[in-house]
C-alpha positions in Angstrom: -25.0 77.6 32.1 -24.9 74.1 30.1 -22.1 72.8 32.2 -23.5 74.1 35.2 -26.9 72.6 34.8 -25.5 69.0 33.6 -23.0 69.4 37.2 -26.1 70.1 39.1 -28.1 67.1 37.6 -25.5 65.2 38.2 -23.9 65.5 41.4 -26.6 67.6 43.3 -29.8 66.8 42.8 -29.3 63.2 43.4 -28.8 64.2 47.3 -32.1 65.6 47.3 -33.5 62.2 46.3 -31.1 60.0 48.0 -32.8 58.4 51.6 -29.5 58.6 54.0 -28.6 61.2 52.8 -31.7 63.1 53.3 -32.1 61.8 56.6 -28.5 62.5 57.5 -29.2 66.1 57.0 -32.8 66.1 59.1 -30.9 64.2 62.7 -27.8 66.6 61.7 -30.0 70.1 61.3 -31.4 69.2 64.7 -28.0 68.3 66.1 -26.5 71.3 64.7 -29.3 74.4 66.1 -28.8 72.0 69.6 -25.0 72.6 69.6 -25.3 75.9 68.8 -27.8 76.9 71.5 -25.3 75.1 73.9 -22.2 77.3 72.3 -24.4 80.5 72.1 -25.3 79.7 76.3 -21.7 78.3 77.6 -20.0 81.4 77.4 -22.7 82.8 79.6 -23.3 79.8 82.2 -19.8 79.8 83.1 -19.5 83.3 84.0 -22.7 82.5 86.3 -21.8 78.7 87.9 -18.8 77.4 90.0 -16.7 74.5 88.5 -18.2 72.6 91.2 -22.0 73.3 90.3 -20.9 72.4 86.9 -19.3 69.3 88.5 -22.5 68.5 90.3 -24.6 68.9 87.1 -21.7 66.8 85.3 -22.3 64.1 87.9 -25.6 64.5 87.8 -25.8 64.2 83.6 -23.6 61.0 84.1 -26.0 59.2 86.7 -29.1 59.8 84.6 -27.4 58.3 81.4 -26.8 55.2 83.3 -30.0 55.0 84.8 -31.6 55.4 81.6 -29.7 52.3 79.6 -30.5 50.0 83.2 -34.0 51.4 82.5 -34.7 50.1 79.4 -32.2 46.7 78.7 -31.9 48.1 75.7 -35.3 46.9 74.2 -35.8 50.5 72.8 -32.8 49.8 70.0 -34.7 46.8 69.2 -37.2 48.7 67.7 -35.1 50.4 64.5 -34.8 46.1 63.4 -38.3 45.4 64.1 -39.7 43.6 61.1 -43.4 45.8 62.0 -44.8 48.5 63.2 -46.4 46.2 65.9 -43.5 44.7 66.8 -42.0 48.1 67.5 -45.1 49.2 69.5 -44.8 46.4 71.9 -41.0 46.4 72.2 -41.5 50.1 73.2 -44.3 49.2 75.6 -41.6 46.0 76.7 -39.0 49.1 77.4 -41.6 51.0 79.8 -42.4 48.2 81.7 -39.1 48.0 82.5 -38.5 51.2 83.3 -40.6 51.5 85.7 -40.0 48.7 87.4 -36.4 50.0 87.8 -36.8 53.0 88.9 -39.1 52.2 91.6 -36.2 50.2 92.8 -33.6 52.7 92.4 -35.9 54.8 94.6 -36.2 52.6 97.4 -32.2 52.1 96.8 -31.7 56.0 97.4 -34.5 56.0 100.2 -32.2 54.1 102.5 -28.7 54.9 101.6 -29.1 58.4 100.0 -26.6 59.7 102.7 -23.9 57.6 101.9 -24.0 57.6 98.0 -24.2 61.6 97.9 -20.7 61.7 100.5 -18.9 59.1 98.1 -19.8 60.8 94.9 -19.2 64.5 96.4 -22.6 66.0 95.4 -26.2 66.9 97.3 -28.3 64.2 98.6 -31.8 66.2 97.3 -30.3 65.7 93.4 -30.2 61.9 94.0 -33.8 61.9 93.6 -33.5 63.9 90.4 -31.4 61.8 88.9 -33.9 58.8 89.0 -36.4 61.2 87.4 -34.2 62.4 85.0 -33.2 58.5 84.0 -36.7 57.3 83.8 -37.3 60.7 81.3 -34.5 60.4 79.2 -35.8 56.7 78.6 -39.4 57.2 77.0 -37.4 60.1 75.3 -35.1 57.8 73.8 -38.4 55.1 73.1 -39.8 57.6 71.4 -37.3 58.6 68.9 -37.0 55.5 67.9 -40.4 55.2 67.2 -40.5 58.0 65.0 -37.1 57.3 63.3 -39.1 53.8 63.0 -41.4 55.7 60.8 -39.0 58.0 59.1 -39.8 61.1 60.9 -36.2 61.8 61.1 -37.1 66.1 61.0 -39.3 65.7 64.2 -36.8 64.5 66.0 -34.2 66.8 64.6 -37.1 69.5 65.6 -37.8 68.6 69.1 -33.8 68.2 70.2 -33.8 71.5 68.6 -36.1 73.0 70.9 -35.1 70.6 73.9 -31.7 72.4 74.0 -33.0 75.9 74.0 -35.6 74.8 76.9 -32.9 73.7 78.7 -30.2 76.2 78.4 -32.3 78.9 78.8 -34.1 77.9 81.8 -31.0 77.3 83.7 -29.4 80.6 82.5 -32.2 83.0 83.6 -33.4 81.1 86.6 -29.9 82.1 88.2 -28.9 85.3 86.8 -32.3 86.7 87.1 -34.2 84.8 89.7 -30.5 84.0 91.7 -31.7 79.9 91.7 -29.0 77.4 91.0 -30.9 75.0 88.6 -29.0 73.1 86.9 -30.2 69.5 87.0 -33.9 70.9 87.6 -34.4 72.6 84.5 -33.1 70.0 82.7 -35.6 67.2 84.0 -38.6 70.0 83.9 -37.6 70.5 80.1 -37.3 66.9 79.4 -41.0 66.2 80.4 -42.4 68.9 78.1 -40.6 67.7 75.5 -42.2 64.5 75.9 -45.6 65.9 75.0 -44.7 66.9 71.1 -43.2 63.3 70.9 -46.2 61.5 72.2 -48.4 63.4 69.8 -46.3 63.3 66.7 -46.1 59.2 66.6 -49.9 58.6 67.6 -51.3 61.3 65.2 -50.2 59.0 62.3 -49.5 55.7 64.1 -53.1 53.6 66.4 -52.4 50.9 69.0 -54.6 47.9 69.6 -54.4 46.9 73.0 -55.0 42.7 72.4 -51.6 43.2 70.8 -50.0 43.8 73.7 -51.1 40.9 76.3 -48.7 39.2 78.4 -48.0 36.1 76.1 -47.3 38.1 72.7 -45.3 40.9 74.4 -43.2 37.2 76.1 -42.8 36.3 72.7 -41.9 39.7 71.0 -38.9 40.0 74.0 -38.4 36.3 73.1 -37.3 37.1 69.9 -35.4 40.0 70.5 -33.7 38.8 73.8 -30.0 39.2 72.4 -31.0 42.9 73.3 -31.2 41.8 76.8 -28.5 39.1 77.4 -25.5 40.8 75.3 -26.4 44.8 74.0 -27.7 45.6 77.6 -24.7 44.7 79.2 -22.5 46.1 76.7 -24.2 48.9 76.3 -24.2 49.4 80.4 -20.6 48.9 80.5 -19.9 51.0 77.6 -21.7 54.3 79.5 -20.3 53.6 82.6 -16.6 53.0 80.9 -17.7 56.9 79.1 -18.5 58.5 82.3 -16.3 56.6 84.6 -13.2 58.9 84.6 -15.5 62.4 85.6 -17.3 59.9 88.9 -13.4 58.8 90.0 -12.4 62.2 89.7 -15.5 63.8 91.5 -14.7 60.4 94.2 -10.8 60.6 94.4 -10.3 63.8 93.4 -12.3 66.5 93.8 -15.8 68.0 92.5 -14.0 71.3 91.2 -11.8 69.6 88.7 -14.7 67.7 88.1 -16.4 70.9 86.8 -13.2 71.7 84.9 -13.2 67.9 83.0 -16.8 68.2 82.6 -16.6 71.2 80.6 -13.6 70.5 78.7 -15.6 66.5 77.5 -18.9 68.7 76.9 -16.6 70.9 73.9 -15.0 68.2 72.8 -18.2 66.0 72.8 -19.8 68.7 70.8 -18.7 67.0 67.3 -19.9 63.8 68.4 -23.3 64.7 69.1 -23.5 67.6 66.1 -21.9 64.8 63.3 -21.1 61.9 64.5 -24.2 60.0 66.1 -26.4 61.6 63.4 -24.5 59.6 61.0 -24.4 56.5 63.6 -28.6 56.4 63.7 -29.1 57.0 60.1 -26.1 54.5 59.4 -28.1 51.8 61.8 -31.3 52.3 59.5 -29.7 51.8 56.6 -27.3 49.2 57.2 -29.7 47.0 59.4 -31.7 46.7 55.2 -28.6 45.7 53.6 -27.9 43.3 56.5 -28.2 40.7 54.0 -25.7 42.0 51.7 -22.5 42.1 53.3 -20.9 43.7 50.6 -22.6 47.1 49.9 -22.6 47.1 53.8 -18.8 46.7 53.3 -18.6 49.6 51.2 -21.5 51.8 53.4 -19.1 51.4 56.5 -15.9 52.0 54.7 -17.0 55.1 53.3 -19.0 56.5 56.6 -16.1 55.8 58.6 -13.4 57.5 56.8 -15.5 60.6 56.0 -15.7 61.1 60.0 -12.3 60.3 60.1 -10.8 63.6 57.6 -13.6 65.7 59.7 -12.2 65.1 62.8 -8.5 66.1 62.0 -8.8 69.9 61.9 -10.7 69.2 65.1 -7.7 67.5 66.5 -5.4 70.0 65.2 -6.9 72.9 66.8 -7.4 71.5 69.8 -4.1 70.3 70.4 -2.6 73.8 69.5 -4.7 76.4 70.7 -7.3 74.7 73.7 -6.1 76.1 76.6 -5.9 79.5 75.0 -9.7 78.8 73.0 -11.3 78.3 76.3 -10.0 80.8 78.5 -10.7 83.8 75.6 -14.0 82.5 74.7 -15.4 80.8 78.6 -13.1 82.6 80.6 -9.8 82.7 82.3 -11.5 80.2 85.0 -11.6 77.6 82.5 -8.2 77.8 81.5 -8.1 74.6 82.9 -10.4 72.8 80.9 -8.3 73.4 77.8 -5.4 71.8 79.8 -7.7 68.9 79.8 -9.2 69.2 76.3 -5.8 68.4 74.7 -5.3 65.3 77.3 -9.0 63.7 75.9 -8.3 64.8 72.1 -7.2 61.5 70.9 -10.1 59.9 72.6 -13.1 61.5 71.6 -11.1 61.4 67.6 -11.9 57.4 68.2 -15.5 58.3 69.8 -15.9 60.2 67.1 -14.6 57.4 63.9 -16.5 54.1 65.8 -19.9 55.3 65.3 -20.3 52.7 62.8 -18.4 50.1 64.3 -20.2 50.4 67.2 -23.4 50.1 65.9 -22.6 46.8 63.6 -22.2 44.8 65.7 -26.2 44.9 66.8 -26.8 44.8 62.9 -24.0 41.3 62.2 -25.6 39.5 65.5 -22.3 40.0 67.8 -23.3 41.7 70.8 -21.9 38.9 72.5 -18.3 40.4 71.7 -19.4 43.7 71.7 -19.9 42.8 75.5 -16.5 41.2 75.8 -15.3 44.2 74.6 -16.9 46.2 77.1 -15.7 44.3 80.0 -12.1 44.7 78.8 -12.5 48.1 78.1 -14.0 49.1 81.5 -11.4 47.1 83.2 -8.7 49.0 81.6 -9.6 52.5 81.9 -9.9 51.9 85.6 -7.2 50.5 86.1 -5.5 53.5 84.0 -7.3 56.2 85.9 -6.0 54.6 89.5 -2.7 53.7 88.5 -2.6 57.6 88.1 -3.4 58.3 91.6 -2.0 55.2 93.1 1.5 56.0 91.5 1.8 59.0 91.3 -1.7 60.7 92.7 -1.7 62.9 89.4 -5.2 63.9 88.3 -3.4 64.9 84.4 -1.6 61.1 84.5 -4.4 59.1 85.1 -6.5 61.1 82.1 -3.1 60.3 80.0 -3.4 56.5 80.7 -7.1 56.8 80.7 -6.8 58.2 76.8 -4.2 55.6 76.1 -6.0 52.5 76.8 -9.5 53.9 75.5 -7.5 54.7 71.8 -6.0 51.0 71.7 -9.7 49.2 72.7 -11.5 51.6 70.1 -8.9 50.3 67.6 -9.1 46.6 68.4 -13.1 47.4 67.6 -12.7 49.3 64.5 -10.3 46.3 63.0 -12.9 43.4 63.9 -15.9 45.6 62.6 -13.6 46.0 59.4 -12.9 42.3 59.1 -16.0 40.6 60.1 -18.0 42.8 57.1 -14.8 42.2 54.7 -15.6 38.5 54.1 
């Protein structure tokens, strides 16, 4: 009994007081519940929505995410590095102003080019305005979440994430199964707007703002201090998110919206461990490593440890998908979706790299190497597009396009990890 107690005191008890582990677990729990909700609803949703409907929804999600990155100029990412609460609030206001301006501009563009854009992407024209609203809502959501994390309110973020997932999936399923309405995109917009309310009240219940801190010249001063984010981090993040969503948009444009639906489901399932574990670790690593930026030795140790653990965690996932992906998709989601299982095998190496490179990507911000990351992202975007187009042009093959895309993505991500490793080791 005494030996068990000693083991508890030595290994288990410190976990309760370790801030990194505690915060990671908070975000992990929210992501876990969110993805559990997705797992529960996915077999139901795939039986009432067609691959074409899922493909259109996937295009909606992709464009909304791209708009989110574009609208904030990445000032919301600087919130976690802000030296004071007032600076973080100023960055949030700058992000909001930027988002409003970008969304108004996009509404004007869509008003004049609605039919042409919808024809290129093979989606209904009505969905384009919803994409803009969704992009603006998501930008507000990311800003509020970063403000809460700056205050170490990780548990509130986790709870909101779970509630958001439950609301979206429930409304999507019941609106179709009971009312007969296909509301995949509209359901997400409605629930995302509602989920902003608790985030807003949670933050401002503990924080006050002084309007005098948000005068033009003060905001201009803050924007200048964190100018590397719009100058380097924003273009890099924008190119990265376009690269991540390039296959879906390419498939929708050059192949078919139905194949885009199969592809989207495969990526949603493969993205589960990324959303559940890797992104939660990434956000906490960003917060912790930011505090260690003056001590590269400790930051290097944390980087190696986190990257290594992520790699080990993903190995069983890789083996399961590679050897039994098609069977798993058919059994759980229905025979109609076996194609998604085949696609998952072609993409699994790409998702391995996405999973383990999370600490590397955020380390560029901490080290002030946004410019280098920008160059990496340009090369990545060009490589991925050429890979996808080569499969289409030379073979007219959806599968060849994906294989070439995966190969190019793996090489680029390996180079990124090697670069950060060498930077931190110095």
